[in-house]
Wavefront OBJ file of the C-alpha trace (Angstrom):
o trace
v -90.833 -55.858 17.540
v -87.301 -55.855 18.096
v -84.894 -57.364 15.680
v -83.850 -60.873 16.392
v -83.108 -61.919 19.936
v -82.910 -58.133 21.130
v -85.332 -56.643 23.752
v -87.002 -53.320 23.135
v -86.504 -50.452 25.001
v -87.452 -46.901 24.329
v -85.367 -43.335 25.512
v -88.097 -41.536 27.577
v -86.846 -37.872 27.446
v -87.508 -35.845 31.238
v -88.044 -32.102 30.133
v -90.522 -29.075 31.053
v -94.198 -28.649 30.335
v -94.705 -32.292 29.561
v -97.500 -34.394 31.449
v -96.480 -38.546 31.552
v -99.576 -40.532 31.955
v -99.973 -44.405 32.413
v -103.078 -46.624 32.472
v -101.216 -49.814 33.452
v -100.393 -50.830 29.739
v -99.352 -47.617 27.938
v -97.146 -44.530 28.925
v -98.281 -41.469 27.097
v -96.502 -38.304 27.127
v -97.182 -34.975 25.737
v -96.148 -31.705 25.398
v -98.590 -29.253 27.315
v -98.161 -25.273 27.139
v -101.041 -23.377 29.746
v -102.312 -26.805 30.351
v -103.265 -27.273 26.842
v -102.138 -30.190 24.535
v -99.768 -29.128 21.752
v -98.994 -31.930 20.025
v -100.471 -35.477 19.595
v -99.657 -37.893 22.798
v -96.403 -40.181 22.162
v -97.710 -43.907 23.325
v -95.492 -46.342 24.469
v -96.990 -49.870 25.137
v -94.874 -51.201 27.916
v -93.935 -54.730 27.644
v -92.897 -55.511 31.319
v -91.412 -53.862 34.337
v -87.755 -54.954 33.356
v -86.923 -51.429 32.747
v -83.372 -50.450 32.656
v -83.716 -47.029 34.408
v -84.550 -48.400 38.177
v -86.522 -46.350 40.682
v -86.712 -48.385 44.179
v -90.129 -47.629 45.457
v -89.402 -48.014 48.883
v -86.202 -46.158 49.121
v -86.956 -44.472 45.882
v -83.774 -44.637 44.668
v -82.798 -43.804 40.854
v -80.499 -45.561 38.944
v -79.288 -45.592 34.868
v -80.690 -42.294 34.268
v -79.377 -42.139 30.662
v -77.609 -39.051 29.154
v -77.555 -38.455 25.214
v -74.728 -36.486 24.428
v -74.722 -34.577 20.787
v -78.407 -34.142 21.102
v -80.775 -31.398 22.123
v -84.921 -31.880 22.008
v -87.109 -29.879 20.179
v -89.658 -28.195 22.506
v -92.384 -28.193 19.764
v -92.560 -31.617 18.935
v -90.560 -33.486 21.995
v -88.316 -35.120 19.072
v -84.612 -35.168 19.553
v -82.300 -33.396 17.192
v -78.590 -34.617 16.546
v -76.518 -31.440 17.245
v -72.822 -33.191 16.673
v -71.941 -31.153 19.564
v -70.556 -33.181 22.331
v -71.441 -30.127 25.178
v -75.473 -30.864 24.342
v -77.504 -33.604 26.137
v -80.935 -34.890 27.112
v -81.250 -36.994 29.782
v -84.270 -39.606 30.413
v -85.717 -43.013 31.227
v -85.118 -46.182 29.257
v -88.497 -48.349 29.487
v -89.098 -51.868 28.335
v -91.421 -51.217 25.504
v -92.511 -49.986 21.767
v -93.679 -46.880 20.061
v -97.257 -47.088 19.432
v -98.249 -43.553 17.926
v -95.905 -40.558 17.051
v -97.007 -37.179 15.569
v -96.313 -37.335 11.842
v -93.133 -35.077 12.009
v -91.479 -37.273 14.447
v -89.613 -40.790 13.488
v -88.352 -43.637 15.118
v -84.435 -44.072 15.213
v -83.259 -47.765 16.073
v -79.778 -48.428 18.027
v -79.027 -52.246 18.808
v -76.506 -52.699 21.363
v -74.701 -56.118 22.509
v -75.682 -56.583 25.936
v -72.246 -57.343 27.174
v -71.560 -53.374 25.693
v -74.850 -51.699 27.003
v -73.214 -50.107 30.162
v -70.033 -49.233 28.724
v -71.333 -47.955 25.669
v -74.447 -45.875 27.117
v -73.615 -42.819 29.613
v -75.843 -43.602 32.806
v -75.727 -41.371 35.846
v -76.234 -42.975 39.171
v -74.924 -46.451 37.401
v -76.129 -49.685 38.739
v -75.770 -53.430 37.431
v -78.547 -54.717 35.102
v -79.272 -58.330 34.309
v -79.641 -58.218 30.870
v -80.736 -61.707 28.997
v -80.631 -60.297 25.400
v -79.065 -57.854 23.315
v -81.372 -54.532 23.238
v -82.967 -52.334 21.085
v -83.234 -49.056 21.805
v -85.915 -46.706 20.300
v -84.894 -42.996 20.008
v -87.895 -40.568 18.965
v -86.273 -37.791 16.674
v -87.334 -34.853 14.302
v -87.924 -36.085 10.779
v -87.320 -32.901 9.206
v -84.119 -31.495 8.679
v -83.389 -29.161 11.584
v -80.981 -25.984 11.415
v -78.849 -26.245 14.101
v -78.538 -22.881 15.821
v -77.664 -21.870 19.326
v -79.089 -24.691 22.240
v -80.625 -23.555 25.318
v -79.824 -25.244 29.013
v -82.880 -26.127 30.484
v -83.523 -27.862 34.078
v -86.775 -28.739 35.706
v -88.637 -25.928 37.257
v -88.949 -26.450 40.882
v -88.488 -23.658 43.155
v -91.803 -23.577 45.411
v -94.609 -25.503 46.366
v -96.801 -24.604 43.925
v -94.477 -25.750 41.258
v -93.693 -29.009 43.610
v -97.166 -29.757 43.374
v -97.726 -29.225 39.446
v -94.621 -31.433 38.910
v -96.220 -34.260 40.569
v -98.903 -34.002 38.309
v -96.785 -33.471 35.407
v -94.933 -36.863 36.244
v -97.784 -38.805 37.658
v -97.738 -41.582 34.922
v -93.786 -42.379 35.450
v -95.197 -42.801 39.121
v -97.724 -45.230 38.406
v -95.350 -46.677 35.822
v -92.891 -47.449 38.864
v -95.520 -48.374 41.578
v -94.330 -45.411 44.149
v -97.683 -44.933 46.318
v -96.756 -43.230 49.245
v -96.679 -39.494 49.521
v -93.214 -38.846 51.012
v -91.861 -41.084 48.589
v -93.120 -39.423 45.601
v -91.741 -35.997 47.218
v -88.366 -37.861 47.805
v -88.630 -38.862 43.797
v -89.670 -35.009 42.990
v -86.625 -33.756 45.021
v -84.153 -36.098 43.261
v -85.254 -35.570 39.931
v -85.197 -31.927 40.600
v -81.422 -32.249 41.401
v -80.307 -34.288 38.419
v -82.757 -33.583 35.607
v -81.081 -30.984 33.273
v -80.640 -30.972 29.475
v -80.520 -28.720 26.380
v -83.304 -28.027 24.141
v -83.445 -26.229 20.437
l 1 2 3 4 5 6 7 8 9 10 11 12 13 14 15 16 17 18 19 20 21 22 23 24 25 26 27 28 29 30 31 32 33 34 35 36 37 38 39 40 41 42 43 44 45 46 47 48 49 50 51 52 53 54 55 56 57 58 59 60 61 62 63 64 65 66 67 68 69 70 71 72 73 74 75 76 77 78 79 80 81 82 83 84 85 86 87 88 89 90 91 92 93 94 95 96 97 98 99 100 101 102 103 104 105 106 107 108 109 110 111 112 113 114 115 116 117 118 119 120 121 122 123 124 125 126 127 128 129 130 131 132 133 134 135 136 137 138 139 140 141 142 143 144 145 146 147 148 149 150 151 152 153 154 155 156 157 158 159 160 161 162 163 164 165 166 167 168 169 170 171 172 173 174 175 176 177 178 179 180 181 182 183 184 185 186 187 188 189 190 191 192 193 194 195 196 197 198 199 200 201 202 203
């Protein structure tokens, strides 16, 4: 549970080759290459639907995608690596919940923000006002072992044709279900918007 009166959130990176699933209680995501799981699923127990990242299921407006600068994603474990380079970044969603399961080589880094400073201290794209009742504790999933920081690689979501679009819908089904998006046209709209705004650096 979060410390004191802070509400607990988890940063969920949006990256390639990852499948997101949601069963109504737990958001699970795992790395799959060639459609085979490459790591232990990361499990987040969702507390409620008061997420900082908002996806309006009617208009499919996406607000408050978090950009973590100075980080790159380890493509083998999905852990964040602190590179200290302000040009590196990873984008993802902030969901209200707590981490329940991780690989052994991953850790949780907790950062607590005053509710008055959240929108000032964090870098959001498509920023919109969020009504926070308490301070917030953000859980970052990080690589446990020391990581040699070499060259980082720029990545973007791979959606260039109809087949890739359909495959991406399967990958983000958990996010679609988490936010209650049901209409096919709205799902297509979400895919297009994420394709436009999501890119990141990997290591």
